[in-house]
Structure formats: C-alpha cells, structure tokens
VOZAMAR-848965 format. One record per residue (C-alpha): x, y, z; residue in three letters. Coordinates in steps of 0.02 Angstrom, whole numbers, plus 50000, padded with zeros to 5 digits. Each point is the difference from the previous one (the first is absolute). Last residue first. Example, Ala and Ser with C-alpha at 12.3 -4.5 7.8 and 13.67 -1.06 7.14 Angstrom:
506844994750357SER 499314982850033ALA 
***
This chain:
514154891148273LYS 498545007449906GLU 499425016850065THR 498165004150011GLN 499615018250036VAL 498295005650063TYR 498985014949944THR 498485004550104VAL 498465008349928TYR 498645008350103PHE 498204999250057SER 499385004850174ASP 498115002249999GLU 499634982350060ASN 501584990649957GLN 500515000849818SER 501794994549965TYR 500815000049828TYR 501574989749972ASN 501515004449894ILE 501374987049980ILE 501705006449947TYR 501244987749925ILE 501834998350039GLU 501304987249944GLY 501015012749901ALA 499745017650067ASN 498725013549963LEU 498544988250021GLY 498954991749867PRO 498135003350014MET 498574991050085ILE 498155003950020ARG 499214982849992GLU 499505000150183THR 499824987650144LYS 501564991049941SER 500664982649967TYR 501884997149989GLU 501484998849881LEU 499264985849898VAL 501174993049868SER 500375000349813LEU 501754995249940GLU 500895003749836ALA 501605000650104ALA 500695016149924SER 498245007149978ILE 499384997450178THR 498105000650002TYR 499195005650160LYS 498214997750056LEU 498965009950123ILE 498394990150030ALA 498515010650048VAL 498514994650107GLN 500844999550169TYR 498455001050111GLU 498874988449898PRO 501534989149962THR 501204998449853VAL 501024984049995GLY 499804995149817GLU 499905014849885TYR 498565009849928SER 500105016850088TYR 501575005049907THR 501455011750029THR 501655003649912PHE 501855001550037TYR 501324998249864LEU 501774996550057ILE 501675002449910ASP 499895019049975SER 500955004450161GLY 498685013050046ALA 498714986049996ASP 498845000349852PHE 498155004250007GLY 498294992249992LEU 498275003250071SER 498774987749926PRO 498325006049935SER 498814985750030GLU 498344998249909GLY 500264981849957GLU 501364991550099GLY 501834998749953ILE 500044985349880GLY 501814998149950GLN 501645004950081ILE 501765005649949VAL 499904996049815GLU 501725003949930THR 500315009749840GLN 501615002749902GLU 500005017349920ARG 501924998749998THR 500365017550065SER 498345004250085LEU 499894983150087ASN 498144997250015THR 499114993350155MET 498194994349985VAL 498695001050135ILE 498404990949955ASN 498265006450032PHE 498254992750004THR 498475005349904VAL 498374990449989SER 498785001249856GLU 498144997350007SER 498564988449961ASP 500804984049938GLU 501755005050051GLY 501375009149908ALA 501705001650084GLU 500915016549989VAL 501805001150059VAL 500605017250055PRO 501885003550003VAL 500805009350145VAL 501745004649942ALA 501724999050081ALA 501415009649913ILE 501834995550011ASN 501735007649973ASN 499655018250044GLY 501094999750157ASP 498545005950106PRO 498924985649937SER 498465005449902VAL 498234996650060ALA 498474997049894PHE 498135000949975ASP 498804995749858ILE 501074987749902GLY 501134996849851GLN 501845004749996ALA 501315011549922VAL 499005009849871VAL 501085013949928GLU 500125019050003ARG 501425011249942GLU 500095016850089GLU 501875000749958THR 500615005950171ALA 498534995250111THR 499894982649920ASP 498204994450011VAL 499554982550061SER 498314992449968TYR 498894986850082ILE 498584993349892GLU 498324993550058GLN 499145009649857ALA 498685006450120GLU 501235001050144LYS 501255010849907ASP 501474998850120VAL 501435011750046PHE 501904999550011TYR 501155015149984ILE 501804996349954LYS 501595008650058GLY 500554985350107GLY 498354998650093VAL 498525012149996LEU 498314992850048THR 498305005749940ILE 498254995950063LYS 498714998649865SER 498515007649911ASP 500874999949831ALA 501105010549888GLY 499675006749827PRO 501395004749879THR 499835018749968ASP 501865003450010GLY 500994985850078GLY 500235008450168ILE 499015016150016ALA 500855015350072ASP 499575011250148VAL 501255012350078ARG 499795014949886SER 498825010750102GLY 501175001250149ALA 501815000449941GLU 500884983349989LYS 500904990250137SER 498324994350069PHE 499714988849849ASP 498254992749984TYR 499874984649892LYS 498564992849902VAL 499334982749958LEU 498265000449927GLN 498194999350054LEU 498525006449900ALA 500264985949876ASN 499534987750137ALA 498195005849994GLY 499135016850021GLN 499374995050173ALA 501814994750036THR 500545017550042GLY 500655015849921LEU 501804994350000GLY 501354991550101SER 501184985350012MET 501425008850087ALA 501885002649996TYR 500805011650127VAL 501635008849961VAL 501165007050134PRO 501454990149924ARG 500934984250052GLU 498864984750011ALA 498545008949919ASP 498465000050111TRP 498464989249973ALA 498155003649976PHE 498284991849997SER 498205001849942THR 499995018849976THR 498325007549957ILE 499565018549982THR 501365004749879GLY 501915000850007LEU 500205018249948GLY 500325010050157GLU 498284999050082GLU 500074981050012GLY 501795002250059LEU 499365007750162ASN 501645006650071HIS 500175001750189LEU 501325012850048ILE 501124999750155ASN 501495006549899GLU 501194986150051GLN 498664986850033MET 499255002149827ASP 498414989850013TYR 499424992049838VAL 498164996549975TYR 499274987549878LEU 498115000349995VAL 498804985649982LYS 498215004849961ASN 498185000250055GLU 499984995350185ILE 501865002050023GLY 501494988649974SER 501555009750050ASP 501684995949919LEU 501375008750100ILE 501745003349929GLY 501225006350131ILE 501365011749938TYR 501725005050067ARG 500764982950032GLY 501185001349851ASP 499334983949925ALA 498205005650019SER 498924993050142VAL 498504988649977ALA 498194999750057ALA 498624988649937LYS 498154997150017GLU 499715014450123VAL 498165000050041SER 499005016150021TYR 501435011750041PHE 500085013550133ASP 501025015649963PRO 501864999950039LEU 501065005150149GLU 500794982950018LEU 499624992250169GLN 501574995950097THR 500484984150093LYS 501704998750086LYS 500704982350000GLY 501835005149979ASN 499964994649817THR 498585012149969GLU 498214994249991ILE 499055011149879VAL 498125003249992TRP 498765002649860LEU 498185003450041LYS 498554989849936GLU 498145003149983LYS 498434990150039LEU 498465009749953VAL 499155013950096GLN 499755010649844GLU 499815016350099MET 501814999350055ASP 500875008150147GLU 498585005750112GLY 499024984349964SER 501384989150069ASN 501184991849878PRO 499954980949993VAL 501764992950018TYR 501254989449907SER 501895000750022ARG 501114998549847ALA 501864995750009TYR 501695007049954ILE 501494991350080ILE 501665009250019ASN 501534990249943GLY 500945015149931GLN 499644994249822SER 498165000950044THR 498914984950039THR 498294996649926CYS 498144997950032LEU 499724990950165TYR 498225000850066ARG 499835007450173GLY 499424997850179ASN 501614991550051GLU 501334999549864VAL 501394986949996LEU 499274988650133VAL 500984984050033PRO 498994984249963LEU 498884989550111ALA 499824981549961THR 498574987650001PRO 500914983149990THR 499744987049863GLY 501715002849922ASP 499585018649989LYS 498245006650019LEU 500055018849979VAL 499235015350085VAL 500214993650177PRO 499565016750083GLU 501115003150152GLU 500955014349921LYS 498335007849956VAL 499595002050184SER 501655007950054GLU 500275011749854THR 499865016950089ASP 500644992250161ALA 501674996449917ASP 500155017749933LYS 499905007450176ASN 500205018749969TYR 501075007050139PRO 499135011150128PRO 500465018250024LEU 500895004950160ALA 499625010850152ASP 498964986550087THR 501444987849987ASN 499614983549915MET 499224983150034THR 498994988349891PHE 498304991749985SER 499194993749839TYR 498325002049914ALA 499634988649852LYS 499355004949828LYS 499364987649871ALA 498294999250083PRO 499645018349963VAL 498125002050024THR 499394984150083ASN 501484996950116ALA 500215018450042ILE 499224999550175LYS 500744983050043LEU 501755005549949ASP 499795015750106ILE 499594989850155GLU 501544989049974GLU 501125015349979ALA 499255007650159LEU 500414984350099LYS 501774999749933LYS 500285018250048ALA 499284998050174SER 501094984750031ALA 501545009149938GLU 499835014150127ASP 499415017750032LYS 499285004649831LEU 500405015349893PRO 498545005349889ALA 499684988549852SER 500765001049828ILE 499454999749818LEU 501325000649864MET 500665012949878ILE 501554998049894ASP 501385011049927SER 500455010650152LEU 501614990150029GLY 499314994950168ASP 498154997149983CYS 498665013349979MET 498484997850110THR 498194994949981PRO 498814997050147THR 499464984050085LEU 498805000150148GLY 499184983949941THR 498355008450045ASP 500085010249840GLU 499724984549895PRO 501254997049857ILE 499104997849834LEU 499645018549984ASN 500775000949825GLN 501375011450064GLU 500394987250135TYR 500074986349867ALA 501295010849911GLU 500995001350161TYR 500004981450035ALA 501714995050066ASN 499454997850182LEU 501025004150154GLY 499754997150186VAL 501135009250121PHE 501074996650153TYR 501005013750084ALA 501805005850020GLU 500175017450066ARG 500385016549916GLY 500625014950098ALA 498945015649991GLN 500125015849898PRO 498445011049991GLN 500235008949834PRO 498765013949961THR 498834997649851LEU 498895014449941ASN 498574995649882LEU 499195013949899VAL 498404996849901LEU 499795013349867LYS 498465007149913ASP 499735012950138GLY 501284996350135ASP 499444984550097GLU 501254995250134LYS 500664983250059VAL 501254996150138THR 501164985350015ALA 501214994350136GLU 501274988549924VAL 500764982550016ASP 501404996249880GLU 500334995649817ASN 498235003949949LEU 498984992449859GLN 498625012349950PHE 498504989549950PHE 498655007749890VAL 498324991250011SER 498775004649864ILE 498145001150031LYS 499045001949838GLY 498674986650012GLN 501164988250097SER 499414984349909ASP 501634995049915SER 501105007750134HIS 501225013149940ILE 501624999550099THR 501365013049985SER 501874999950029PHE 501195012650075VAL 501864999950038GLY 501334998150133TYR 499405015950084LEU 500755008450154VAL 500865012649888SER 501785002549937ASN 499564995349821ASN 498164996249977TYR 499565011049852THR 501534995549898GLU 499094986749899ASN 498665012249948ASN 498214994149985GLY 498605003149877ALA 498275003450076TYR 498504998649887ASP 498864989650111TRP 498165002149959TYR 498374996350093ASN 500555004350175VAL 499414995150174SER 501554998950109ILE 500704986950119ASP 501705005350071VAL 501024986250083GLN 501595005050091MET 501304986350018ARG 501264993650128TYR 500414981549982PRO 499534999950140ALA 498335007450046SER 498845009149882LEU 499525018450016MET 498265004749945GLN 499255012849882ILE 498235002149933SER 499495010349851TYR 498525008949921GLU 500495011549859PRO 501005016050028VAL 499245017349991ALA 499865015249887SER 500034991349831ILE 500875005749843LYS 499504994649826SER 500574986949874GLU 499114995049841ASP 499844981149978VAL 501034991249866GLY 500704986650116ALA 501725008150003VAL 499195017050011ARG 499204994450162SER 498515007250091GLY 499835009550165ASN 501525004550105LEU 501074992850139PHE 501775002650064TYR 500804988750132MET 501385008350101THR 501244989550099ILE 501145009050124VAL 501494990750073THR 500615007750162ASN 501805001150060GLU 500215017249923GLY 498665001849868GLN 500274985849875GLN 498874999349850GLU 498774987749924VAL 498755005649867ASN 498534989849939ILE 499035005149846ASP 498354999249910LYS 498964989050114LEU 498435002549897ASN 498195002850052VAL 498704996649865ALA 498474993450093ASP 499445015050099GLY 500825010550135LEU 498594997450127SER 500894987650116ALA 501235013150062ASP 501514994250099GLY 500304992350170GLY 500574984550090ALA 501304995850133VAL 500224981850050THR 500994995350157GLY 501015015350042LYS 500485011449856VAL 500295017150076GLN 498925013649925LYS 500865014549915GLY 500815015750065GLU 498765011749913ALA 498494990550064ASP 499214985949906THR 498494999449888ALA 498894984949964SER 499384998550178PRO 499904983150086LEU 498324993550064GLY 499824985749881GLU 501594994749912GLN 500035005649821ALA 499994986049872CYS 498625004749880ALA 500064992649828ILE 500255007149826LEU 499654988349854LEU 501464996749883LEU 500635009149847PRO 501614993049926VAL 501494999150116ILE 501735002049928LEU 501134989250108ILE 501695005450062LEU 501204990450108ILE 500885014650082LEU 501895000049994ILE 501054990050122VAL 499354984649912SER 498564987749995ALA 499544985749886LYS 498714987750061LYS 500204982250062ARG 498544988850023MET 
***
C-alpha cells in the first residue's frame, strides 16, 4: 500500500502507549563527550522515565560538512492535554544504519509525538527527508527513518534530555545492483510483513511514496529467488501484494512501481462479458472511487482498522486520498471518517463536500482546500442528520437535505442551502420555508433539486431560483440524466398472496418536458435495490439486477443498459458486484468490488469503457 511522504516530516500524534524496553544488553546508556560511533546496532537511554515521554522537537542544522540532528524529549504533552515537565535523560533507543538506499533508523520508546516540522530544515544537508513508522503492536516503539542522500558516518551522544546525532559524509561511487521491492508499507506498519523477509521502508524518487526494499543483491537470480520467497511468506497476510525485482544504482532512490501495486487485481476477471470472464482496467487500487475534481484528480476512500494507539473504538474507518493526473497518490490531511457515502467538489474546485455516515448520525463536512479548514456543517446550522447534498453548478453553495434526524419523522428534515460567499453565521437558509423534506438522496440538474418521499412514493423537483416544488414522477428511487431531459424511477409493485405480499420493482422512464412515460423493465426481484445511473452522454441508463437470465453463482449481477434514442434494452455484462456508478466520460461506468482475503480487505474500482 502506498503512503504519503514528503521532504518534511510525516507527523503522527501518538496517544498514550505502553513503554517497552529496547536497550541492547551490555551497552551503556550514556556516551562519551565525542559520541559513540554507530556500527551495527547502538542502544541506550533510560528505561525508568515513566509512561509519558514525548518527542517534543527535532532540530537539524549544518555544522561545516556535518549534519547535526538533535531530538528533544520531555514528559507529557500539552497537545494531548497532559501537563509537561522536564526530564534529565533520553528514553530508550536503538540506532542502526541501513544499506543502500542509505537510511538511518532510530527506534525510540515514546508515548507522545508533538513535533512539527519545517520544510527548510533539510536544505544543504545529507537528508532527503524523514518519515516515521508506528507498528500496530509496537507498545510504544516508534521507528524514525532519516533518508540520506549519501553514505555517512554517524555518531550518537546523550546530552541530558537531548539525543544528538552527528552525520559526516563518506562519499563513495554508486554501483548498479539488484533489489527486491514490495509496495506494502501500510502492511509493514501493521506487522503483516515478516521480519525475516529482510525488507525495510524507503522513500522513492520524488519523495512522495514509501515502499519496502531489500538490501542490494549480487545478481538477477538472487533477486528473483528472494522475491519468490517473500511472496510465499506474505501469501496469507497480504495476498494482493507481489514482490518484484529491479536494478538501480546504490546511491539512488527507487522508482515507485505502480504496475506492481495493482498486479493481482488487474488479473481478476470481475465481469463476464459475452460468456468470457474478463479483467477490467483498474481505476483505483485499494480504494473506493468517490468523485473527480475539475482538474481531473480522483478522490477516493481507503478503508482501514486503526490500531489501538490511534483509536479506542477499533472500528473500520476511512481515509480520503487523491490520485493526481500524473498518477501521484496523496492522503488528504483530514480526520478519519466512518463511512463516506458521498463526496463532491464545488464548481470553483475550492471545496470538497464529504458526507460521513457515523454510528449515530450523518454529518456533512466541507473541506476548504485553499484555507486548509474542515467545516462541520452539522455544527454550523444544518443539524445532526444530513441525508444527501449537491453543489450549485456555478456558486460556492451547497444544498442539503438536513435536520435534526429521522427519529423525529420526515418533518425534521428539510432542504437547506449553505452559502460560503456569505459571512460566517449567516450562511444557512431554508429552501421553501418550513416545507418538510424527506429521508432521501438529492440531485441537482439544470437548476432543479430532485428528491424522493419514499413513504408517499413521490419524486419532487424544486426550482432553486423560485423555490417552487412539484411532483415529477412516482417511485422510491431515481436517477436524472445529466442534460435534465429524463428521469428514471424505481417503482414498487405489490402483489397480494394468500398469506403474504410480494414486492417486485419496475423501472419507468419519464420525459421531464412531455411527461411521457416508458416502462424500461418489469419484475426486478423481490428485496432487490437496483443501482441505477445515467451515462455522461445522457442517452443511456445503466442499472443492475440479480433476477435476470444469464446470471451465475459467481457473476450474480446483470448490468443492463437502456438506450433512450433507440428504445432498446440490452445486457452489458454480468458482474461479481452490484456497486456500479456512471463514469466521468460517455461510455464509462465504474465497478467497485470488495475483496476480503484472510485479514486483507480492500476495495478496488475498475473502469468499464464501451467501444
């Protein structure tokens, strides 16, 4: 898995963890005035400092040709609400130098991490950057990796509450060597990569990704053999990841191999097309597609279970990531979310709306990318429940179906708008006065908001300019074509039996200008909830059903397409999943599949393009 890194420190605030001992037996915890040379593993520090040690600061400065790193420690953390006090020693630590790519690994026993980095810290030094690793069961041991741009001789000295590292360049010519790589840094943090693989983390060229790498190997045969051995060792824990061999100079940083990162999921035949199991191109590996920005960057959600040091709830959470048009992946610096139901970007590209479905409520957040501020609109007048939202096509205005929650009934929900162009405190206005809304998704097309009252089985449109409301179709779910000409509705059909009732569904198309209706399909199976959406070109409606001729135990979902201009219904293909959504371009749909293999569970988003 890929993880964000940069020339600045990747910072993680550590909540209290248990202190462990990591001093190497027989080595003293104090060094002489000149410092102890780091050969092999050097350990030291004081194991009796208690359970509230904090790495408060790291300073890097250039002294002649030497780079001096000073790590400052104290007790407590104001950031975490714990009183701070001085200490007279440094916590337990161990230090080792790693072979090409050149790195220095410092393992320290701390309970808090308050350090904030400075982007100019590493100018004119032997450092590319720094990143940290917190293993899920490390009991307080944090590994700090200093990525070096050349080989160095290192010494370490304890100076009261400071650990001082002195790095002296030892220039040597690089040579070409073989290596084994694995794109599984997050799995490494979760202790899913055995130590005996010999893999350690390193920054990649560009300093934006972290991968795992072996020590230099003598020849291609050795590299391929090691890759095969690693694959066997990780087969049960991270089966989606595959080791690979490559060559590079020992004084370089490795490239990030994007192809290897998606190798296994590329081979997955996720659809059955014309009777043949077929693999599809991967749009997002290890992620669930959410939306695309006006710049073409993809925003997606990646699931993970926080370790006990991060989150006491220990429930599945999601982080938001961005894939830029050049393929670079970056994690957004936002809090974790429970389950992101929807994300969308404002017309000006400045704001990202994020609808998070939590344990007790649904909250609409808006992230201001320009000011780096996350707004909780539930705390700014929208209420504790937001069922859906949509952005205005031109202005920084978000429309939402929001209120106090559905426990008080549908009257507690109403259409509102939040206008970022207004002063804070006066940004929220109701649409249509006190007219009640419904527990529904909303869609904004052509200046009209569409939503459904499922109890009344009525689909409404609301004009954003006049706030006039009218019933436009019957049903319990809907999709509106991007050009605003047609609406497709899911209409329940109840059939009474001797002892019970059965419910099937029809899909009915309504022309919003003429109100002419066309029955697309009848009798979608009882209990189904079809996914449906219009193609970006507005002429094709895609939808799913389990109850269609040709489905198989492996490919249980039929993806159907209805072409409006030809009034023609046909099978596109059969799928392993019902999670589909229209793509950004005409002729595209995104298919989202969920994989669960042993302890490795993740989403993959595929793209299907019609030719």
